C-alpha positions in Angstrom: 0.0 0.0 0.0 1.4 3.4 -1.0 1.7 6.2 1.6 -1.1 8.1 -0.2 -3.4 5.1 -0.1 -2.6 4.5 3.6 -3.4 8.1 4.4 -6.7 7.9 2.4 -7.6 4.7 4.2 -6.8 6.3 7.7 -8.8 9.3 6.8 -11.7 7.2 5.6 -11.7 5.2 8.9 -11.9 8.4 10.9 -14.7 9.7 8.7 -16.5 6.3 9.1 -16.3 6.5 12.9 -17.6 10.0 12.8 -20.4 9.1 10.5 -21.4 6.2 12.7 -21.6 8.5 15.8 -23.4 11.2 13.8 -26.7 9.4 14.4 -26.4 10.4 18.1 -27.4 14.0 17.1 -31.0 14.2 18.4 -34.0 15.5 16.5 -34.2 18.3 19.2 -30.7 19.4 18.2 -31.8 19.5 14.6 -34.9 21.6 15.1 -33.8 24.3 17.6 -33.6 27.9 16.5 -30.4 27.6 14.4 -29.7 29.1 11.0 -26.8 28.3 8.7 -24.6 30.6 6.6 -22.7 28.9 3.8 -19.9 31.0 2.2 -19.7 30.2 -1.5 -18.6 33.5 -3.0 -14.8 33.1 -3.2 -12.7 33.4 -6.4 -11.0 29.9 -6.0 -7.7 31.4 -7.2 -5.8 28.3 -6.3 -8.2 26.2 -8.3 -7.7 28.3 -11.4 -11.0 30.1 -10.8 -13.1 26.9 -10.9 -16.6 26.9 -9.5 -15.4 25.2 -6.3 -18.8 24.6 -4.7 -19.8 22.5 -7.8 -16.7 20.2 -7.7 -17.7 16.7 -6.9 -16.5 14.4 -4.2 -18.0 10.9 -3.9 -20.7 11.7 -6.5 -22.0 14.8 -4.8 -21.0 18.5 -5.2 -19.2 20.1 -2.3 -22.1 22.5 -1.9 -24.6 19.7 -1.8 -22.6 18.1 1.0 -22.6 21.3 3.1 -26.3 21.9 2.6 -27.1 18.3 3.6 -25.0 18.7 6.7 -27.2 21.5 8.0 -30.6 19.9 7.2 -33.0 21.1 9.8 -31.6 24.6 10.0 -33.9 27.5 9.2 -33.0 29.4 7.1 -30.0 27.9 5.2 -28.4 30.9 3.6 -25.9 30.6 0.8 -23.7 33.6 0.2 -22.6 33.5 -3.4 -23.8 33.3 -7.0 -26.8 31.0 -7.4 -25.9 27.6 -8.6 -27.7 24.2 -8.8 -28.1 22.8 -5.3 -30.4 20.2 -3.6 -32.4 21.6 -0.7 -34.4 24.6 0.4 -32.0 27.5 0.6 -31.9 31.4 0.6 -29.4 33.1 -1.8 -27.7 36.4 -1.1 -24.5 38.2 -2.0 -21.9 40.0 0.0 -21.4 43.7 -0.6 -19.3 44.2 -2.6 -19.1 40.9 -4.4 -15.9 39.1 -3.5 -15.6 41.3 -0.5 -14.3 38.5 1.6 -15.7 36.0 4.2 -16.5 38.6 6.8 -18.6 40.6 4.3 -20.3 37.3 3.4 -21.1 36.6 7.0 -22.5 40.1 7.4 -24.8 39.4 4.3 -25.9 36.2 5.8 -26.7 37.7 9.2 -29.0 40.2 7.5 -31.2 37.3 6.5 -31.8 35.6 9.8 -33.1 36.3 13.3 -32.0 32.9 14.8 -30.3 32.7 18.2 -27.4 30.6 16.8 -25.9 30.2 13.4 -23.6 27.7 11.8 -20.9 29.4 9.6 -19.5 27.1 7.1 -17.3 27.3 4.0 -18.8 25.7 0.9 -15.7 23.5 0.3 -15.9 21.0 3.2 -15.7 17.4 1.9 -16.5 16.0 5.4 -19.2 18.6 6.3 -21.8 16.1 7.5 -19.4 14.6 10.1 -17.9 17.9 11.0 -21.3 19.5 11.7 -22.4 16.4 13.7 -19.4 17.0 15.9 -20.4 20.6 16.5 -24.0 19.5 17.2 -22.8 17.0 19.9 -21.0 19.8 21.8 -22.8 20.8 25.0 -24.9 24.0 24.8 -22.7 27.1 25.0 -22.2 28.3 28.5 -22.7 31.8 29.7 -19.8 33.9 28.3 -19.1 31.6 25.4 -19.8 33.0 22.0 -19.2 30.0 19.8 -17.5 26.7 19.1 -15.4 25.7 16.1 -13.3 22.8 15.0 -9.5 22.5 14.9 -7.6 20.6 12.3 -4.7 18.1 12.6 -2.3 20.9 13.5 -4.5 22.4 16.1 -5.4 25.4 14.0 -8.8 26.9 14.5 -11.1 26.4 11.5 -13.3 29.4 12.0 -15.5 28.5 9.0 -16.6 25.2 10.6 -18.3 26.7 13.6 -21.5 27.4 15.5 -21.8 30.9 16.9 -24.2 33.1 18.8 -25.8 35.3 16.3 -25.8 38.4 18.5 -22.1 38.0 19.2 -21.4 37.9 15.4 -23.5 40.9 14.8 -21.6 43.0 17.4 -18.3 41.8 16.0 -19.3 42.8 12.4 -20.6 46.2 13.6 -17.2 46.9 15.2 -15.4 46.5 11.9 -15.1 49.3 9.3 -16.8 49.0 5.9 -19.2 46.3 7.0 -16.2 43.9 7.2 -15.1 44.3 3.6 -11.8 42.5 3.1 -11.5 41.8 6.8 -10.0 38.6 8.0 -12.0 36.0 10.0 -9.4 36.3 12.8 -10.2 40.1 13.1 -13.9 39.4 13.3 -13.6 36.8 16.0 -10.6 38.1 17.9 -12.7 39.6 20.7 -15.1 36.6 21.1 -14.8 33.6 23.4 -14.6 30.6 21.1 -14.4 27.0 22.3 -12.1 24.8 20.2 -13.1 21.1 19.5 -10.4 18.9 18.0 -11.5 17.3 14.8 -8.4 16.1 13.1 -8.9 15.3 9.4 -12.6 16.1 9.5 -11.7 19.8 9.6 -10.3 19.9 6.1 -11.4 22.0 3.1 -10.6 22.0 -0.6 -8.3 24.9 -1.6 -6.1 23.2 -4.3 -6.3 20.4 -6.8 -4.2 18.2 -4.5 -6.8 18.8 -1.7 -9.5 17.7 -4.1 -7.7 14.5 -5.1 -7.2 13.6 -1.5 -10.8 14.2 -0.7 -11.9 12.0 -3.6 -9.5 9.3 -2.5 -10.8 9.4 1.0 -14.4 9.2 -0.2 -13.6 6.2 -2.4 -11.9 4.4 0.5 -14.8 5.1 2.7 -17.3 3.8 0.2 -15.2 0.7 -0.4 -14.9 0.0 3.3 -18.7 0.4 3.7 -19.3 -2.0 0.8 -16.9 -4.5 2.2 -18.5 -4.3 5.6 -21.9 -5.0 4.1 -20.6 -7.9 2.0 -19.0 -9.4 5.1 -22.3 -9.1 7.0 -24.2 -10.6 4.2 -21.8 -13.6 4.2 -22.2 -14.0 7.9 -26.0 -14.0 7.5 -25.8 -16.7 4.9 -27.4 -14.6 2.1 -26.2 -12.9 -1.0 -29.2 -10.5 -1.0 -28.3 -6.7 -0.9 -28.8 -5.1 2.4 -29.8 -1.6 1.3 -27.8 1.6 1.1 -24.2 1.9 2.4 -23.4 3.6 5.6 -23.5 7.4 5.8 -20.8 8.7 3.4 -20.4 12.5 4.0 -21.9 15.7 2.8 -20.6 18.9 1.3 
């Protein structure tokens, strides 16, 4: 097995474990007053300007994966140019267009009155498992403004987070020009954010190499799920199909 294959297999195993535990997210968690803002308005300069949200991983677009991850949120707001997507969503644009992620968050906040809001990039190949991890976190305590995942290196992935809407509004209002061209770090610097280690689940797709790794992981996960079903069928003494494979991912 090559190093790349081994890495893909390890990542797939981690994703499979997360997918299995995602079922622990209760219906109550899914239905509380939570919105979702999905940022899909970037230029994708490291992908030669490709329409990144429409790139496919495991047979689904990255955008579809993210939208599926926040099923149950109301509203689901996508900040970016309208593109084909599965699900009930609200479209809006940042001002000015390509004004950066903070301007995108500001545009999304203008379309919701929810108490809490997921803020997600549109390029998360493991969105379903990542969001499930956020949903399993205990309710925010007094004085906590949000929770976000950290990656393998321990770096905060601000665009895989759940935040108090009012805290984000105050932070945006404190920035000049409605947050135009501001960094996420500058937006959240004054907030109290809880970090949740997520390892390889907290990955995004910024380059063609990232895309190939995400596709390899999805293939390995699908293959592992198929093998598991086949083994179970053999143990049960039947060759009949057992239905759909385990949860794969989303966005």
